[in-house]
C-alpha positions in Angstrom: 9.5 218.5 39.5 6.0 218.0 38.1 3.6 221.0 38.0 0.8 220.7 40.6 -2.6 220.0 39.0 -5.8 221.8 40.1 -9.2 220.3 40.3 -12.0 222.8 40.6 -15.1 221.3 42.4 -18.6 222.1 41.2 -20.8 224.1 43.5 -22.7 221.2 45.1 -19.6 219.1 45.7 -17.8 222.1 47.1 -20.6 222.8 49.6 -20.4 219.3 51.0 -16.6 219.1 51.0 -16.4 222.5 52.8 -18.9 221.4 55.4 -16.9 218.2 56.0 -13.6 220.1 56.1 -15.0 222.6 58.7 -16.1 219.6 60.9 -12.7 218.0 60.6 -10.9 221.2 61.4 -13.2 221.9 64.4 -12.7 218.5 65.7 -8.9 218.6 65.4 -8.5 222.0 67.0 -11.4 221.4 69.4 -9.7 218.4 70.9 -6.3 220.2 71.2 -8.0 223.2 72.8 -9.9 221.0 75.2 -6.7 219.2 76.3 -5.0 222.6 76.8 -7.9 224.1 78.8 -8.1 220.9 80.9 -4.5 221.1 81.8 -4.6 224.9 82.5 -7.8 224.4 84.6 -6.1 221.7 86.6 -3.1 223.8 87.2 -5.2 226.7 88.5 -7.3 224.3 90.6 -4.3 222.8 92.5 -2.7 226.2 92.8 -5.8 227.5 94.5 -5.9 224.5 96.8 -2.3 225.1 97.8 -3.0 228.8 98.4 -5.8 227.8 100.8 -3.8 225.2 102.6 -0.1 226.0 102.3 0.8 223.4 104.9 -0.1 220.7 102.4 2.4 221.8 99.8 4.3 218.8 98.5 1.7 216.3 99.8 0.0 213.9 97.5 -3.6 215.1 97.3 -6.9 213.9 95.8 -10.1 215.9 95.5 -13.5 214.3 95.1 -17.0 215.7 95.7 -16.0 218.4 98.2 -13.5 216.2 100.1 -9.7 216.8 99.9 -7.8 213.7 100.9 -4.0 213.8 101.4 -1.3 211.4 102.6 1.1 213.1 105.0 4.7 212.4 104.6 6.3 210.2 107.3 9.0 211.8 109.5 12.4 211.6 108.0 11.4 211.6 104.4 
């Protein structure tokens, strides 16, 4: 197995590369974190709605601009 080679960047190149690397890492983990927070916030939101209106548990619901719309299940389903 060949020995790994090392390239040491000069100071001006290193500053630019470090800046770009920080941006790349922030974007990667920022997007992953945003997706995780979005999912968790949605879970807490719907849990709070179901706690306020337990009779709607299991119903298909949509929330938009202060209005909660749901479709009741038909008898026998």
